[in-house]
DOKE-538412 format. One record per residue (C-alpha): residue in three letters; x, y, z negated. Coordinates in steps of 0.25 Angstrom, whole numbers, plus 5000, padded with zeros to 4 digits. Layout:
BEGIN
 rest east north   up
  ALA    X     Y    Z
...
//
This chain:
BEGIN
 rest east north   up
  MET 5462  5460 4541
  GLU 5448  5455 4542
  LEU 5435  5463 4547
  SER 5423  5455 4546
  ARG 5406  5457 4547
  SER 5395  5447 4543
  ILE 5380  5450 4546
  ASP 5368  5440 4545
  ILE 5360  5437 4558
  GLN 5345  5433 4558
  ALA 5349  5423 4572
  SER 5353  5408 4572
  PRO 5367  5406 4572
  ASP 5366  5399 4586
  VAL 5360  5414 4592
  VAL 5372  5422 4585
  TRP 5382  5412 4591
  ALA 5377  5412 4605
  VAL 5378  5428 4605
  TRP 5391  5428 4597
  SER 5399  5418 4605
  ASP 5394  5424 4619
  VAL 5404  5435 4617
  GLU 5403  5441 4631
  ARG 5389  5447 4628
  TRP 5394  5454 4615
  PRO 5395  5466 4621
  GLU 5380  5465 4622
  TRP 5377  5466 4608
  THR 5389  5471 4601
  ALA 5396  5486 4604
  SER 5409  5480 4598
  VAL 5411  5473 4613
  SER 5413  5479 4626
  ARG 5415  5467 4633
  ILE 5420  5452 4631
  GLU 5425  5445 4642
  ARG 5427  5429 4641
  LEU 5440  5423 4646
  GLU 5434  5409 4646
  PRO 5421  5405 4652
  GLY 5411  5395 4642
  PRO 5405  5396 4628
  LEU 5416  5403 4618
  ALA 5426  5393 4614
  ILE 5439  5392 4607
  GLY 5451  5398 4615
  HIS 5440  5407 4623
  ARG 5444  5423 4625
  ALA 5438  5435 4628
  ARG 5442  5449 4632
  VAL 5434  5459 4622
  ARG 5432  5473 4624
  GLN 5429  5481 4612
  PRO 5426  5496 4612
  LYS 5438  5503 4606
  LEU 5447  5490 4606
  PRO 5456  5485 4617
  THR 5451  5473 4625
  ALA 5455  5459 4618
  VAL 5455  5444 4621
  TRP 5449  5437 4610
  GLN 5452  5421 4609
  VAL 5441  5412 4602
  THR 5450  5404 4592
  LYS 5439  5397 4583
  LEU 5425  5394 4587
  GLU 5412  5387 4582
  VAL 5401  5386 4590
  GLY 5388  5392 4584
  ARG 5398  5397 4572
  GLY 5407  5407 4578
  PHE 5420  5410 4583
  GLU 5434  5419 4581
  TRP 5443  5423 4591
  VAL 5456  5431 4591
  SER 5462  5443 4599
  ALA 5477  5445 4598
  SER 5486  5456 4601
  PRO 5501  5459 4598
  GLY 5501  5458 4582
  ALA 5487  5457 4580
  ARG 5477  5445 4580
  VAL 5462  5447 4578
  THR 5452  5437 4575
  GLY 5436  5439 4578
  TYR 5427  5430 4570
  HIS 5412  5428 4573
  TRP 5406  5417 4563
  ILE 5391  5415 4561
  GLU 5386  5407 4549
  PRO 5371  5402 4548
  GLN 5362  5408 4537
  GLY 5347  5407 4535
  GLY 5340  5408 4548
  GLY 5353  5417 4554
  CYS 5367  5417 4551
  ARG 5378  5427 4545
  VAL 5389  5430 4555
  LYS 5403  5435 4552
  LEU 5412  5442 4562
  GLY 5426  5448 4560
  ILE 5438  5451 4565
  VAL 5453  5447 4558
  PHE 5466  5455 4561
  ALA 5479  5448 4559
  GLY 5494  5450 4565
  PRO 5504  5460 4561
  ILE 5496  5471 4565
  ALA 5483  5466 4562
  ARG 5481  5474 4551
  LEU 5483  5488 4559
  VAL 5474  5484 4570
  GLY 5463  5481 4559
  TRP 5465  5494 4552
  LEU 5464  5502 4566
  THR 5453  5494 4571
  ARG 5445  5491 4558
  SER 5434  5501 4559
  LEU 5431  5497 4574
  SER 5432  5483 4571
  GLU 5422  5483 4559
  ARG 5413  5491 4567
  TYR 5413  5480 4579
  LEU 5411  5470 4569
  GLU 5397  5477 4565
  LEU 5394  5479 4578
  GLU 5396  5465 4582
  ALA 5389  5459 4570
  ASN 5378  5469 4572
  GLY 5375  5466 4587
  LEU 5376  5451 4585
  LYS 5365  5453 4574
  ALA 5356  5461 4583
  ARG 5359  5452 4595
  THR 5356  5437 4588
  GLU 5344  5443 4579
  ARG 5338  5446 4593
  ARG 5341  5434 4599
  GLY 5336  5423 4587
//
């Protein structure tokens, strides 16, 4: 099961990357996240983990599994029977960019988890997309 959202942003991909990759500051611009605590120092990198607290969801540890600096990243949170991949990608477009974000549920109980959290997950994707747009368009 996959849920996704795309949005056009009138800011450079570099500005969007700077905001999106600074994951600890997400609570400043999206209500979908209460707190993010990085578990490794330095720039976001493959293998780095973050403890993410979202309203109405249990705290989860997400680990970066794919990263292209300036272009996007994917991270995974796993629990018994379910694996959730979150993705965040930037595509240059004209004077700005289009971003695509989403989550993919996999594993034996993934369909149930996805079904139970679908409406909340869709709301959080919308909040993240709109918050990112507002934050980055103000910056550049």
